N, C-alpha and C positions, 0 to 999 in steps of 0.2 A: 908227813901224816895223810896228806891227800892220798897217796899211793895206798895206804893202809886201809883207808876207807873205801876205796876202789875195789881192793882185794877182798874185803868182806862183802861188799854188795855181790860181787863176782861170786862168792861161796855161797851166798843166799840165792842167787839166780840159779846156780848149777843145782842147789838141792832142790830147790822148788821145781825145776825142770824133771828131776828124778822122781820126786813125790806126785806132782801133776800126772806124769806118765803113769805112774803104778796106779793112781787111785782116782784120777780125773779131778777136775776141779772141784765139784761140789764135796767130794767124799776126802780131800786133801785137808790136813789140819795145819795150821800155822805152828804149831807145837813140832809137829813132825818134820816140817822144813827145817826149822831152827836146830833140833836135834841132829838131823842129817849134816846141817851145815857145821855142827859142834860149837853152836852159839845159844845164846838165852833167846826165849820169844820176844822178849823186850827190844832186843838188837834188831830183829826185823823190822820192828816197827818205827825205830829211828832212820829206816831206810824207806819204808813201804807203809803208806797209811792204812791198808788193808791188803787182804788177799788177793784181790780183785785187782788192784794198782800193781801188785807182785806179778799176777798172772800176765797182766797186759803190757808190762814192762818186758817180760819173756818175748811177746811177740815183737814189740817194738826194736828191742837190743838184737834179735835175729834179723830182722828185714834192714835196719840200719847196718849191720856189720856185712849182710849180703850185697848192698848196693856199695858199700865203702870197697868191699873185695873187687868188685865189678870195676869201680871207677879207679881203683889203684892198678889193676891190672890190665886196663885196656888204655892204651896210648893213641893220641891222636894220628901216629904215623901208620897204624893198621889200615890196611885196605878194608873196604866195608864188609867183603865175604869172610875176611879171617875175623874181624872185628866180631862180627855174629856168630861165628862160629865158638869164637872164644868165650862169649857170653853165655852161650848155651852150656858150654862145658862149666865155666865157674859156676853157674847156677846149679846146675846138675850135682855136680860133686860138692859143693856147699850143702844143699839139702840131703844128700846121702849121708855126709860126714855128721850131719847135723839131725839124723832121721826122729830121735825122740821130740824134738822141739817141731819138727814139721808134721809130725803125727798129732801132737798136742794142738797145732794151728788147726789142723783138719777136722779132729774129735771133739774139740771143746770151744768152738768159735763162739757158741751161745753166751759164753762169759764176758763178753766183749760188748761193751755198750756203744750206741750211735755214734757218740763223739769220737771214741777212739777209732771206730770204723773208717771215720773220715781220716783221721791220721795215717792208718793203713792203707787206704785208698791213694792218698798223696804220695807216700813211697813207693807204691807200686806204679803209680803214673810216672814218676821219675825213670823208673825201669823202662818201661814201656816208652817214653820219650826218647831215652837214649837209644835204644833199637830202632825206633823211627827215624832219627836223626842219622843213624847209619843206612839205614835202606834210602832215605832221601840223597845222602852222600853217592851211594852206589847207581842211583838213577842218574844223576847229574853227571857222574865219571862214565855211564855208558855200560855200566857193570849188569846192571838190572833192567829189566824193561819198566815201562811206566806201570805203578801200580799204586794202591792207596796205601801209604808205608804206615799209617797207623794202624790201619787193618792187619797188614803184615805182623806187626809188633805185638798186637793183641791175639793173634793167632798163635804165634811164636810162644807167647807166655802161657797161653792156655794148654797147648802141646806139653811144654814142660809140666806144668801144674798136673795135668792129667796124668802123665806117665809116672810122675813122684807120686801122687796119691794112689795109683793102681799100685805102685811098687810097696807101698806101706801095707797093704792087704795081702799082696804075694809077693815073697822074695824074688821069684823067677822072672817077674816081668822086668825088673831092670836088666837082667841078663839077656832077654830075648829082644828087646828094643834099646838100641844104643842111640847116642849121639849120631852116629853114622848113618842110622835110618832117618833121623830128623833132617840132618844136612841133605840127604838124596832127596827127601820129599820136597823141602822147602826149595833146594836150588835145581832140582830136575823136574819137579813136578809129577803129576799122575800121568800126563800124557804119554804112550808109548811113543817111541822116536825110530 
């Protein structure tokens, strides 16, 4: 029975992503979401108290799945450089695969209240801390020079977000800038050698 409830919730979330992507938060109607999910409007309210809660659940679910994927795929036996590369690849591929949700997050973030922003920031902090820990590990192993690991993690997160947000506007951006470009800049720097 719990699996059936979970399946219905996923149906609602998938339909909501489609409708919110097409119409935006303010123009989307719960009736349209329910119809797209193949359920009644009342069923949506069995899972979500409001359209805003449904919208925010999309964000939360997206970020939690992204973090869970990173945690599942990054093992403690990876060397720091390989772990950072893998985190970049996972994050990049996850967002590209879930482009509609990523686009929603960038375009419709005003529908998120301050309390919910704190939840989002906490999830993002987990990812930044994970990257920072791998940078620290690399410093201790002598792989990386002494740097502010938190700053490196925030820069890396910012680069990925900037690349992905620009790719939402122009499809060709993703093809021009690759993970290889980011790796080269991160590990080789700007200085000509």
